[in-house]
Backbone as ProteinMPNN parsed JSONL, in Angstrom:
{"seq_chain_A": "MTNRIAIGLFLVVILALLVDYLWLDFAAALFVARRLVMLVEMLAFWR", "coords_chain_A": {"N_chain_A": [[-2.543, 10.169, -6.684], [-5.804, 9.378, -7.237], [-9.125, 10.649, -6.566], [-10.967, 8.576, -6.521], [-9.417, 6.307, -5.925], [-8.455, 7.056, -3.398], [-10.83, 7.197, -1.898], [-11.63, 4.541, -2.083], [-9.512, 3.23, -0.702], [-9.882, 4.378, 1.813], [-12.412, 3.338, 2.483], [-11.772, 0.612, 2.612], [-10.007, 0.556, 4.799], [-11.705, 1.471, 6.86], [-13.623, -0.576, 6.798], [-11.996, -2.753, 7.535], [-11.315, -1.999, 10.159], [-13.867, -2.043, 11.29], [-14.58, -4.771, 11.054], [-12.565, -5.813, 12.663], [-13.335, -4.709, 15.097], [-15.863, -5.903, 15.503], [-15.417, -8.738, 15.468], [-12.886, -9.326, 16.554], [-12.414, -7.757, 18.741], [-10.84, -5.416, 18.643], [-8.251, -6.418, 18.62], [-6.448, -6.821, 16.494], [-6.009, -4.203, 15.571], [-4.826, -3.087, 17.813], [-2.514, -4.649, 17.946], [-1.217, -3.859, 15.565], [-0.833, -1.153, 16.149], [0.917, -1.317, 18.337], [3.136, -2.512, 17.097], [3.786, -0.489, 15.323], [4.615, 1.515, 17.078], [6.89, 0.252, 18.077], [8.416, 0.196, 15.726], [8.817, 2.943, 15.272], [10.34, 3.585, 17.53], [12.6, 2.015, 17.004], [13.531, 3.204, 14.644], [14.125, 5.723, 15.646], [16.263, 5.088, 17.253], [18.242, 4.401, 15.365], [18.665, 6.797, 14.197]], "CA_chain_A": [[-3.644, 9.348, -6.241], [-7.075, 9.98, -7.615], [-10.154, 10.625, -5.525], [-11.579, 7.248, -6.511], [-8.508, 5.413, -5.196], [-8.431, 7.49, -1.999], [-12.094, 6.785, -1.276], [-11.575, 3.084, -1.977], [-8.61, 2.883, 0.4], [-10.552, 4.799, 3.042], [-13.46, 2.363, 2.779], [-11.126, -0.645, 3.001], [-9.495, 0.725, 6.166], [-12.86, 1.527, 7.76], [-14.19, -1.924, 6.848], [-11.085, -3.586, 8.321], [-11.484, -1.633, 11.566], [-15.186, -2.511, 11.713], [-14.474, -6.225, 11.225], [-11.726, -6.017, 13.841], [-14.146, -4.365, 16.268], [-16.963, -6.841, 15.699], [-15.022, -10.12, 15.684], [-11.624, -9.521, 17.263], [-12.359, -6.839, 19.884], [-9.73, -4.495, 18.365], [-6.96, -7.067, 18.858], [-5.553, -6.584, 15.353], [-5.647, -2.787, 15.557], [-3.892, -2.891, 18.92], [-1.264, -5.28, 17.531], [-0.582, -2.991, 14.569], [-0.402, 0.068, 16.834], [2.113, -1.639, 19.125], [4.246, -2.716, 16.159], [4.148, 0.825, 14.796], [5.394, 2.172, 18.127], [8.204, -0.394, 18.084], [9.123, 0.646, 14.534], [9.238, 4.325, 15.488], [11.441, 3.554, 18.493], [13.772, 1.472, 16.333], [14.025, 4.224, 13.728], [14.717, 6.785, 16.451], [17.553, 4.586, 17.704], [19.185, 4.448, 14.255], [18.851, 8.189, 13.808]], "C_chain_A": [[-4.939, 10.081, -6.591], [-8.058, 9.901, -6.454], [-10.791, 9.249, -5.404], [-10.713, 6.262, -5.724], [-8.491, 5.772, -3.712], [-9.698, 7.058, -1.269], [-12.124, 5.272, -1.102], [-10.687, 2.629, -0.836], [-9.224, 3.237, 1.753], [-11.618, 3.779, 3.444], [-12.875, 1.019, 3.209], [-10.616, -0.558, 4.438], [-10.645, 0.741, 7.17], [-13.498, 0.148, 7.899], [-13.312, -2.854, 7.683], [-11.21, -3.272, 9.812], [-12.827, -2.107, 12.108], [-15.18, -4.02, 11.953], [-13.65, -6.544, 12.466], [-12.518, -5.736, 15.112], [-15.193, -5.443, 16.549], [-16.498, -8.24, 16.081], [-13.788, -10.286, 16.564], [-11.425, -8.573, 18.442], [-11.127, -5.932, 19.823], [-8.357, -5.105, 18.627], [-5.982, -6.776, 17.727], [-5.103, -5.128, 15.304], [-4.638, -2.488, 16.662], [-2.527, -3.49, 18.59], [-0.508, -4.389, 16.549], [-0.071, -1.711, 15.225], [0.864, -0.184, 17.653], [3.326, -1.841, 18.231], [4.708, -1.393, 15.565], [4.979, 1.6, 15.813], [6.795, 1.571, 18.191], [9.042, 0.053, 16.89], [9.637, 2.067, 14.71], [10.401, 4.379, 16.472], [12.719, 3.029, 17.852], [14.366, 2.503, 15.37], [14.664, 5.381, 14.483], [16.094, 6.362, 16.961], [18.594, 4.727, 16.596], [19.44, 5.866, 13.77], [20.072, 8.706, 14.5]], "O_chain_A": [[-5.119, 11.255, -6.268], [-7.84, 9.173, -5.486], [-11.117, 8.808, -4.302], [-11.235, 5.469, -4.94], [-8.51, 4.882, -2.861], [-9.627, 6.598, -0.129], [-12.596, 4.776, -0.079], [-11.063, 1.736, -0.077], [-9.099, 2.482, 2.717], [-11.711, 3.402, 4.612], [-13.433, 0.357, 4.084], [-10.778, -1.503, 5.21], [-10.566, 0.095, 8.215], [-13.874, -0.252, 9.001], [-13.829, -3.659, 8.458], [-11.21, -4.185, 10.638], [-12.915, -2.528, 13.261], [-15.722, -4.49, 12.953], [-13.998, -7.443, 13.232], [-12.379, -6.457, 16.099], [-15.385, -5.846, 17.696], [-17.117, -8.876, 16.934], [-13.662, -11.297, 17.254], [-10.369, -8.589, 19.074], [-10.459, -5.712, 20.833], [-7.391, -4.371, 18.836], [-4.807, -6.512, 17.98], [-3.937, -4.85, 15.025], [-3.701, -1.716, 16.458], [-1.497, -2.902, 18.919], [0.699, -4.189, 16.687], [1.014, -1.236, 14.889], [1.777, 0.642, 17.66], [4.424, -1.393, 18.562], [5.901, -1.202, 15.331], [5.944, 2.27, 15.444], [7.777, 2.298, 18.343], [10.246, 0.266, 17.025], [10.772, 2.366, 14.338], [11.348, 5.138, 16.268], [13.805, 3.542, 18.123], [15.587, 2.649, 15.298], [15.642, 5.962, 14.011], [16.992, 7.194, 17.084], [19.723, 5.136, 16.869], [20.367, 6.089, 12.992], [20.435, 9.869, 14.324]]}, "name": "protein", "num_of_chains": 1, "seq": "MTNRIAIGLFLVVILALLVDYLWLDFAAALFVARRLVMLVEMLAFWR"}
């Protein structure tokens, strides 16, 4: 991964979080965080 791609991805993530904060009151970020926790628990079960 080049620096240009890394900076672009970083800006996209920051922009998505900013939009989520301004319009959705962090609902999307909270949803993704909860799904990530569920995924980790499921993977721990299959381990």
